[in-house]
C-alpha positions as CSV (number, residue, x, y, z in Angstrom):
1,M,-77.7,-119.5,-32.8
2,V,-78.7,-120.5,-36.3
3,E,-81.6,-118.6,-37.6
4,G,-84.8,-120.7,-37.5
5,E,-83.3,-122.9,-34.9
6,E,-85.4,-123.1,-31.6
7,K,-84.0,-121.9,-28.5
8,K,-83.4,-124.8,-25.8
9,P,-85.0,-124.4,-22.5
10,K,-82.9,-123.7,-19.5
11,T,-82.1,-126.6,-17.1
12,P,-83.3,-126.3,-13.5
13,A,-79.5,-125.6,-12.4
14,Q,-79.4,-122.7,-14.9
15,L,-82.8,-121.3,-13.9
16,K,-81.8,-121.5,-10.2
17,K,-78.6,-119.6,-11.1
18,D,-80.4,-116.8,-12.9
19,A,-82.7,-116.4,-9.8
20,A,-79.9,-115.9,-7.5
21,K,-78.2,-113.3,-9.8
22,A,-81.7,-111.4,-10.0
23,E,-81.9,-111.6,-6.1
24,K,-78.4,-110.2,-5.8
25,L,-78.9,-107.3,-8.4
26,T,-82.3,-106.4,-6.5
27,K,-80.3,-106.2,-3.1
28,F,-77.4,-104.0,-4.7
29,T,-80.0,-101.6,-6.2
30,E,-81.8,-101.2,-2.8
31,K,-78.6,-100.8,-1.0
32,Q,-77.4,-98.0,-3.5
33,R,-80.8,-96.2,-3.2
34,K,-80.5,-96.2,0.7
35,M,-76.8,-94.9,0.4
36,A,-78.1,-92.1,-1.9
37,E,-81.0,-91.1,0.5
38,Q,-78.6,-91.2,3.5
39,K,-76.2,-88.8,1.6
40,A,-78.9,-86.4,0.5
41,L,-80.0,-86.2,4.3
42,Q,-76.4,-85.5,5.5
43,A,-76.1,-82.6,2.9
44,T,-79.2,-81.0,4.5
45,K,-77.8,-81.1,8.1
46,P,-75.3,-78.3,9.3
47,P,-71.8,-79.4,9.9
48,E,-71.2,-80.6,13.4
49,E,-68.3,-79.2,15.2
50,K,-65.3,-81.7,16.1
51,K,-64.7,-82.1,19.6
52,E,-61.0,-82.4,20.4
53,K,-60.2,-85.4,22.6
54,K,-58.0,-84.2,25.5
55,K,-55.2,-86.7,26.3
56,A,-54.8,-87.4,29.8
57,V,-51.3,-86.2,31.0
58,K,-49.8,-88.5,33.5
59,E,-48.1,-86.4,36.3
60,V,-44.4,-87.4,36.5
61,I,-43.1,-87.5,40.1
62,T,-39.6,-86.2,40.6
63,Y,-37.4,-86.1,43.7
64,S,-37.2,-82.4,45.1
65,A,-35.6,-83.0,48.7
66,N,-32.7,-80.6,49.4
67,T,-30.0,-83.3,49.0
68,Q,-26.5,-81.6,48.0
69,P,-24.6,-83.3,45.4
70,G,-22.4,-86.2,46.7
71,Q,-24.5,-86.5,49.9
72,K,-26.6,-89.5,50.7
73,K,-30.1,-89.2,49.5
74,D,-32.6,-87.5,51.9
75,L,-35.6,-89.9,52.2
76,S,-37.3,-88.2,55.2
77,G,-40.1,-86.9,53.1
78,P,-43.3,-88.6,52.1
79,M,-42.9,-91.3,49.4
80,P,-44.8,-91.4,46.2
81,T,-47.8,-93.5,46.2
82,V,-46.7,-95.1,42.8
83,Y,-43.5,-96.1,41.3
84,S,-41.6,-93.3,39.7
85,P,-38.2,-94.1,38.1
86,R,-37.2,-90.2,38.2
87,Y,-37.8,-90.2,42.0
88,V,-36.0,-93.5,42.8
89,E,-33.1,-92.9,40.5
90,A,-32.4,-89.3,41.6
91,A,-29.5,-88.2,43.9
92,W,-27.9,-91.5,44.3
93,Y,-25.2,-91.9,41.9
94,Q,-23.0,-89.0,42.9
95,W,-23.2,-90.3,46.5
96,W,-22.1,-93.7,45.1
97,E,-19.0,-92.3,43.4
98,R,-18.1,-90.0,46.3
99,E,-18.1,-92.9,48.7
100,G,-15.9,-95.0,46.3
101,F,-18.3,-98.2,46.4
102,F,-17.2,-99.0,42.9
103,K,-13.5,-99.1,43.3
104,P,-11.8,-102.5,43.9
105,E,-9.9,-100.8,46.9
106,Y,-13.3,-100.0,48.7
107,G,-13.2,-100.7,52.3
108,G,-9.3,-100.5,52.5
109,R,-8.6,-103.5,50.5
110,D,-5.0,-103.9,49.2
111,V,-5.3,-104.8,45.7
112,S,-1.5,-106.0,45.2
113,K,-2.6,-108.8,47.8
114,P,-4.5,-111.9,46.5
115,N,-8.2,-111.9,47.9
116,P,-9.0,-115.5,48.8
117,K,-12.5,-115.1,47.6
118,G,-11.3,-114.0,44.1
119,N,-11.0,-111.3,41.6
120,F,-13.6,-110.2,39.0
121,T,-12.6,-107.7,36.3
122,I,-14.8,-106.8,33.4
123,V,-14.2,-103.9,30.5
124,I,-17.0,-102.3,29.1
125,P,-17.0,-102.8,25.5
126,P,-16.0,-99.2,24.6
127,P,-18.6,-97.4,22.7
128,N,-17.5,-95.3,19.5
129,V,-16.8,-91.8,20.4
130,T,-18.6,-90.6,17.1
131,G,-22.0,-90.9,18.8
132,T,-24.2,-91.4,21.7
133,L,-25.5,-94.7,23.6
134,H,-28.6,-96.6,22.0
135,L,-30.9,-99.3,23.4
136,G,-28.2,-101.8,22.8
137,H,-25.6,-100.2,24.9
138,A,-28.3,-100.0,27.5
139,L,-29.2,-103.6,27.4
140,A,-25.3,-104.7,27.3
141,T,-24.5,-102.4,30.2
142,S,-27.4,-103.6,32.4
143,V,-26.2,-107.3,32.1
144,E,-22.6,-106.5,32.6
145,D,-23.6,-104.3,35.6
146,T,-25.5,-106.9,37.2
147,V,-22.7,-109.4,36.9
148,T,-20.5,-107.1,38.3
149,R,-22.6,-106.3,41.2
150,W,-23.2,-109.9,42.0
151,N,-19.5,-110.6,42.1
152,R,-19.0,-107.5,44.4
153,M,-21.5,-108.8,46.6
154,K,-19.8,-112.2,46.8
155,G,-16.9,-110.4,48.2
156,R,-14.6,-110.6,45.4
157,T,-12.2,-107.8,44.4
158,T,-14.3,-106.2,41.5
159,L,-13.4,-103.8,38.8
160,F,-16.1,-103.0,35.9
161,N,-13.8,-100.5,33.9
162,P,-15.3,-97.8,31.7
163,G,-14.1,-96.3,28.4
164,C,-14.8,-95.3,24.9
165,D,-13.1,-96.1,21.4
166,H,-11.4,-93.6,19.1
167,A,-13.4,-95.5,16.3
168,G,-10.7,-94.9,13.7
169,I,-12.0,-94.3,10.3
170,A,-15.6,-93.3,11.6
171,T,-14.2,-90.4,13.9
172,Q,-12.1,-89.5,11.0
173,V,-14.9,-89.1,8.8
174,V,-17.1,-87.4,11.3
175,V,-14.2,-84.9,12.2
176,E,-13.3,-84.2,8.6
177,K,-17.1,-83.5,7.8
178,R,-17.2,-80.8,10.5
179,L,-13.8,-79.5,9.5
180,K,-15.2,-79.1,5.9
181,R,-18.7,-77.5,7.1
182,E,-17.3,-75.2,9.7
183,R,-13.9,-74.0,8.5
184,D,-13.6,-75.4,4.6
185,L,-10.6,-77.5,5.4
186,S,-9.4,-81.1,4.9
187,R,-7.4,-83.2,7.1
188,H,-4.4,-82.6,4.7
189,D,-4.8,-78.9,4.9
190,L,-4.3,-79.2,8.7
191,G,-1.5,-81.9,8.8
192,R,-1.3,-85.0,11.0
193,E,-0.7,-83.4,14.4
194,K,-3.3,-80.6,14.1
195,F,-5.9,-83.1,12.9
196,I,-5.4,-85.3,16.0
197,E,-5.8,-82.2,18.1
198,E,-9.4,-82.0,16.4
199,V,-10.0,-85.7,17.0
200,W,-9.4,-85.0,20.8
201,R,-11.5,-81.9,20.6
202,W,-14.2,-84.1,19.4
203,K,-13.5,-86.8,21.9
204,N,-13.6,-84.3,24.8
205,E,-17.2,-83.1,23.6
206,K,-18.7,-86.4,23.0
207,G,-17.0,-88.6,25.3
208,D,-18.2,-86.8,28.4
209,Y,-21.9,-87.2,27.1
210,I,-21.4,-91.0,26.6
211,Y,-19.9,-91.3,30.3
212,D,-23.1,-89.0,31.5
213,Q,-25.3,-91.5,29.9
214,L,-23.5,-94.5,31.6
215,R,-23.9,-92.7,34.9
216,T,-27.7,-92.2,34.1
217,L,-27.9,-96.0,33.6
218,G,-26.3,-96.5,37.1
219,A,-23.4,-98.6,35.9
220,S,-21.3,-99.2,38.8
221,V,-17.9,-98.4,37.1
222,D,-14.7,-97.0,38.5
223,W,-14.5,-93.6,36.7
224,D,-10.9,-93.0,37.9
225,R,-9.9,-96.0,35.7
226,A,-11.7,-94.8,32.7
227,C,-9.8,-95.2,29.4
228,F,-9.8,-93.9,25.9
229,T,-8.2,-95.9,23.2
230,M,-6.0,-93.0,22.2
231,D,-4.7,-92.5,25.9
232,P,-0.9,-92.6,26.2
233,K,-1.2,-95.7,28.3
234,M,-2.9,-97.4,25.7
235,C,-0.7,-96.5,23.3
236,R,2.0,-98.1,25.6
237,A,0.1,-101.1,25.8
238,V,-0.5,-101.3,21.9
239,T,3.3,-101.2,21.5
240,E,4.0,-103.7,24.1
241,A,1.5,-106.1,22.8
242,F,2.5,-105.6,19.3
243,L,6.2,-106.2,20.0
244,R,5.4,-109.5,22.0
245,M,3.3,-110.6,19.3
246,H,5.6,-109.8,16.5
247,E,8.5,-111.7,18.2
248,K,6.3,-114.7,18.5
249,G,5.4,-114.8,14.9
250,T,1.8,-114.1,15.5
251,I,1.9,-110.7,13.8
252,Y,3.6,-110.5,10.4
253,R,3.5,-107.9,7.4
254,S,2.4,-109.1,3.9
255,T,1.6,-107.3,0.8
256,R,-1.9,-108.1,-0.3
257,L,-5.0,-106.7,-1.8
258,V,-7.1,-104.7,0.7
259,N,-10.5,-102.7,0.3
260,W,-9.3,-99.3,-0.4
261,S,-11.4,-96.0,-0.2
262,C,-10.0,-93.4,-2.4
263,A,-12.3,-90.8,-0.5
264,L,-10.9,-91.8,2.8
265,R,-7.5,-92.8,1.7
266,S,-7.4,-95.6,4.0
267,A,-8.0,-99.5,3.8
268,I,-11.2,-100.7,5.4
269,S,-12.4,-104.0,6.9
270,D,-14.6,-106.4,5.1
271,I,-17.4,-105.8,7.5
272,E,-17.4,-102.0,6.5
273,V,-17.9,-102.8,3.0
274,D,-21.6,-102.8,1.7
275,K,-22.4,-105.3,-1.3
276,K,-24.7,-103.3,-3.6
277,E,-26.5,-105.5,-6.2
278,L,-27.3,-104.2,-9.6
279,P,-29.7,-105.7,-12.1
280,G,-27.9,-104.3,-15.2
281,R,-26.9,-100.7,-16.3
282,T,-27.2,-98.5,-13.3
283,M,-25.9,-94.8,-12.7
284,L,-24.4,-94.3,-9.2
285,P,-23.1,-91.2,-7.3
286,V,-19.4,-91.5,-6.3
287,P,-17.7,-89.0,-4.0
288,G,-15.4,-86.4,-6.0
289,Y,-17.5,-86.7,-9.2
290,K,-19.9,-84.3,-10.2
291,D,-22.0,-86.6,-12.7
292,K,-23.1,-90.1,-11.7
293,I,-20.9,-93.0,-13.2
294,E,-22.3,-95.8,-15.0
295,F,-22.1,-99.5,-13.4
296,G,-23.7,-102.8,-14.4
297,V,-22.2,-103.0,-17.9
298,L,-20.0,-105.5,-19.7
299,V,-17.5,-103.9,-22.2
300,S,-15.9,-106.2,-24.8
301,F,-12.7,-104.9,-26.6
302,A,-10.0,-106.7,-28.7
303,Y,-6.4,-107.5,-27.8
304,P,-4.6,-108.0,-31.2
305,V,-2.3,-111.1,-31.1
306,D,1.1,-110.2,-31.8
307,G,2.5,-111.6,-35.4
308,T,-0.8,-112.8,-36.5
309,D,-4.0,-111.4,-37.9
310,E,-6.0,-112.8,-34.9
311,E,-7.3,-111.0,-32.0
312,V,-8.6,-112.0,-28.4
313,V,-11.8,-110.3,-27.4
314,I,-12.0,-109.4,-23.6
315,A,-15.1,-108.8,-21.7
316,T,-14.7,-106.6,-18.4
317,T,-17.0,-104.4,-16.0
318,R,-13.9,-102.4,-15.2
319,I,-12.5,-101.1,-18.4
320,E,-10.2,-98.4,-16.9
321,T,-8.0,-101.3,-15.3
322,M,-7.0,-102.7,-18.6
323,L,-4.2,-100.2,-18.1
324,G,-2.7,-102.4,-15.4
325,D,-3.2,-105.7,-17.2
326,S,-0.2,-108.1,-17.3
327,A,-1.8,-111.4,-19.1
328,I,-4.7,-112.8,-20.8
329,A,-6.1,-116.1,-19.4
330,V,-8.0,-118.8,-21.0
331,H,-9.1,-122.2,-19.8
332,P,-6.7,-125.0,-20.8
333,K,-9.4,-127.1,-22.1
334,D,-11.2,-124.4,-24.4
335,D,-10.7,-125.1,-27.8
336,R,-11.3,-121.9,-29.1
337,Y,-8.0,-120.6,-27.7
338,Q,-5.7,-123.8,-27.4
339,H,-3.5,-122.6,-30.5
340,L,-3.0,-119.2,-28.9
341,I,-1.8,-120.3,-25.6
342,G,2.0,-119.0,-25.1
343,K,1.6,-116.3,-27.7
344,V,1.5,-112.8,-26.6
345,C,-0.8,-109.7,-27.3
346,K,0.3,-106.2,-27.4
347,H,-1.2,-103.6,-25.1
348,P,-2.6,-101.0,-27.3
349,F,-1.8,-97.8,-25.0
350,V,1.7,-98.8,-23.4
351,E,4.6,-100.5,-24.2
352,R,3.9,-104.0,-22.7
353,D,3.5,-107.7,-24.1
354,L,0.5,-109.7,-22.4
355,P,1.2,-113.2,-22.5
356,I,-1.7,-115.7,-23.3
357,I,-1.9,-118.2,-20.4
358,A,-4.0,-121.3,-19.3
359,D,-5.8,-121.3,-15.9
360,D,-8.7,-123.5,-14.5
361,F,-10.3,-120.5,-12.9
362,V,-11.4,-119.0,-16.2
363,D,-15.2,-119.7,-16.7
364,R,-15.5,-120.6,-20.3
365,E,-19.3,-119.5,-20.4
366,F,-18.8,-116.0,-19.3
367,G,-18.3,-113.4,-21.8
368,T,-16.1,-114.5,-24.3
369,G,-14.3,-117.2,-22.3
370,A,-10.9,-114.9,-22.5
371,V,-10.3,-112.7,-19.3
372,K,-7.7,-109.9,-18.7
373,I,-5.6,-110.6,-15.6
374,T,-4.8,-107.5,-13.4
375,P,-3.1,-109.0,-10.3
376,A,-2.8,-105.7,-8.6
377,H,-6.5,-104.7,-8.8
378,D,-8.6,-107.9,-8.6
379,H,-8.8,-110.7,-6.0
380,N,-9.2,-113.7,-8.5
381,D,-6.5,-112.1,-10.8
382,Y,-4.1,-111.7,-7.7
383,E,-4.1,-115.5,-7.1
384,V,-3.6,-116.1,-10.9
385,G,-0.7,-113.6,-10.7
386,V,1.0,-115.6,-7.9
387,R,0.5,-118.8,-9.7
388,H,1.9,-117.6,-12.9
389,N,4.6,-115.1,-11.6
390,L,3.1,-112.4,-13.3
391,P,4.1,-108.7,-12.8
392,F,1.8,-106.7,-10.4
393,I,1.2,-103.3,-12.1
394,T,-0.8,-100.8,-9.9
395,C,-2.7,-98.5,-12.2
396,I,-4.8,-96.6,-9.7
397,G,-3.2,-94.8,-6.9
398,D,-4.1,-94.1,-3.5
399,D,-5.9,-90.8,-4.5
400,G,-7.9,-92.7,-7.0
401,L,-5.9,-91.0,-10.0
402,M,-4.4,-93.0,-12.6
403,T,-0.6,-93.8,-12.1
404,D,2.4,-93.1,-14.3
405,V,2.4,-96.6,-15.8
406,C,-0.9,-95.6,-17.7
407,G,0.7,-93.6,-20.5
408,Q,-1.5,-90.9,-21.9
409,F,-4.1,-91.5,-19.3
410,A,-1.8,-91.0,-16.4
411,G,-3.3,-88.5,-13.7
412,L,-6.9,-89.1,-14.8
413,K,-9.4,-89.7,-12.0
414,R,-10.2,-93.4,-12.2
415,F,-13.8,-92.9,-13.5
416,D,-12.8,-90.2,-16.0
417,A,-10.1,-92.7,-17.3
418,R,-13.1,-95.4,-17.8
419,K,-14.7,-93.0,-20.5
420,A,-11.5,-91.9,-21.8
421,V,-10.2,-95.6,-22.4
422,L,-13.5,-96.4,-24.0
423,D,-13.2,-93.5,-26.4
424,A,-9.6,-94.5,-27.2
425,L,-10.6,-98.1,-27.9
426,K,-13.4,-96.8,-30.4
427,A,-10.7,-94.8,-32.1
428,K,-8.3,-97.6,-32.4
429,G,-11.2,-99.8,-33.7
430,L,-10.8,-102.1,-30.8
431,Y,-14.0,-101.7,-29.1
432,R,-16.4,-104.5,-29.8
433,D,-19.5,-104.4,-27.8
434,M,-21.4,-103.3,-24.4
435,Q,-24.3,-105.3,-22.6
436,D,-26.1,-104.9,-19.4
437,N,-24.5,-107.2,-16.7
438,P,-26.0,-107.9,-13.4
439,M,-23.4,-107.3,-10.6
440,I,-22.3,-106.3,-7.2
441,V,-20.5,-103.2,-6.4
442,P,-18.6,-102.8,-3.2
443,I,-19.3,-99.6,-1.5
444,C,-17.6,-98.2,1.7
445,S,-20.4,-98.0,4.4
446,R,-18.7,-94.9,5.8
447,S,-17.6,-92.6,2.8
448,K,-20.2,-94.2,0.2
449,D,-17.2,-94.5,-2.1
450,V,-16.7,-97.4,-4.6
451,I,-14.1,-99.6,-3.1
452,E,-11.2,-100.0,-5.2
453,P,-8.9,-103.3,-4.5
454,I,-5.3,-102.0,-4.2
455,L,-2.1,-103.7,-3.5
456,K,-0.7,-102.8,0.1
457,A,1.6,-103.9,2.7
458,Q,-0.4,-104.6,5.9
459,W,0.1,-106.0,9.3
460,Y,-1.8,-109.3,9.9
461,V,-2.5,-111.7,12.8
462,K,-2.2,-115.3,12.5
463,C,-5.5,-116.7,13.6
464,D,-5.2,-120.5,12.5
465,Q,-3.7,-121.5,15.9
466,M,-6.1,-119.4,17.9
467,A,-9.1,-120.6,16.0
468,K,-7.9,-124.3,16.5
469,K,-8.0,-123.5,20.2
470,A,-11.3,-121.9,20.3
471,I,-12.8,-125.0,18.4
472,D,-11.1,-127.5,20.9
473,V,-12.4,-125.7,23.9
474,V,-15.8,-126.0,22.8
475,A,-15.5,-129.4,21.6
476,K,-14.0,-130.5,25.1
477,G,-16.9,-128.7,27.0
478,S,-14.4,-126.1,28.7
479,L,-16.5,-123.5,27.0
480,K,-20.3,-123.9,26.6
481,L,-22.5,-122.3,23.9
482,I,-26.1,-121.9,24.8
483,P,-28.0,-123.0,22.9
484,D,-25.5,-125.6,21.4
485,M,-27.2,-125.1,17.9
486,H,-24.7,-122.3,17.7
487,V,-21.8,-124.6,17.8
488,A,-21.9,-125.3,14.0
489,T,-21.9,-121.8,13.3
490,W,-18.9,-121.3,15.9
491,N,-17.1,-124.0,14.0
492,R,-17.7,-122.5,10.6
493,W,-16.3,-119.1,11.5
494,M,-13.3,-120.5,13.2
495,E,-12.3,-122.8,10.4
496,G,-12.4,-119.9,8.0
497,S,-10.2,-117.8,10.1
498,R,-6.7,-117.9,8.7
499,W,-5.7,-114.2,9.5
500,V,-7.0,-110.9,10.0
501,V,-5.9,-107.3,9.4
502,L,-4.1,-106.1,12.5
503,F,-5.2,-102.4,12.7
504,Q,-8.7,-102.7,13.4
505,Y,-8.6,-105.0,16.7
506,L,-5.3,-104.2,18.4
507,P,-6.5,-101.3,20.5
508,R,-9.3,-103.3,21.9
509,I,-7.1,-106.2,22.8
510,C,-4.7,-104.0,24.6
511,L,-7.6,-102.1,26.7
512,L,-8.4,-105.5,28.2
513,K,-4.6,-106.2,28.5
514,E,-3.9,-102.8,30.4
515,Q,-6.7,-103.3,32.9
516,C,-6.0,-106.9,33.7
517,I,-2.3,-105.8,34.4
518,A,-3.5,-102.9,36.6
519,L,-5.4,-104.9,38.6
């Protein structure tokens, strides 16, 4: 307000607002005064003893009659007045087993002769021997058992076949950890045969517990036909199925990039790879390394162009794989590199020429617009290598060590080589830059190792014709998906099924095949 200027009178709205503020302040002051008085009063009172609330313990009614194992349950005593699962479920299952109620031969039936009422066979999806059953198993088994019992009541020759799965890599990891913990040994120290004996020992310990859980659930399975996927008859079935499918051309062998865990020294399936998103520079623990390893950075370095004073700057997140480079790719329409297409660069660490090639897959906006091509260690580069007939150079071995083609870096662990290559590039004056780079790192869900794409010969199953048949039966209505909103998902999955790595699924296929043949 300017000095000497009269203060303007407040409007009725402003006066009403001021009055409301004053009223609120009065109420708040009074509330604070009462709270202070209450607090002072509480301070003068002696502390009250807290009374502990006793929880009512419900009585668990159990079955206590003298029924011998395998004998029919004695129900002559008084029945409980309320429902008790412990009482109802006790003492029945052993009698069911002894009487053979769950066998397809029950009642003297000859299973080799056709039953006019039909047959019904279902194989319990074999739970992994690595653990114990969970709620999902309980739900699935209950549904399967209900369907089985309904078919048995219809007079059909019925078999609900139990079993458990050796779980391949999962079991290997668990058994290896126990060996290390109890005997400070690896599977390589034991050798193949001794290690398989350890797997069987684990199965005998854990498999029985899983079967006891299925008995507790009351599953009406035929225990005389229980299967383990490493049983001799399963192995024979796998061999037979393999030969038949190979003769038909369904199974074939091909050398492709696989997800390789150096810690497990094994290929793993796509569903066992976790995608870890990084916002930028991140230090991650890797099995076999004392210190954490840096990821989420984009390193730029230069390849000198042979016979000129020019250079091509490459950006990569895996600098150690430059030891397996076989070419440099640029986009055919990138004006920056048009004059270099067809020329070669000299590799700074090994005797190798790297041709500069043009390929549409190159993203001109990423990094410098020029990319190193390592066909034996990158899925995109693999396709480029096939298109341009480039050499496939394996620079990282199964054990995670740099191979003999890596010159001075041969024998180094892959992430130790990362630092060593970076230092060597700096020493040669070829290092250019390092930037944060959001990226996805593939992690093995079992070993927590960083997945390394490695070129391996594997057995594959052709899925295109199988997928076409699966799409057709749904389209014709022979197979109904409920609700039908899942048809689109079904078709999308089937249309993308060209092939699948064989080793993961064949034992499960043969478990079903073996029991169908047996029945």
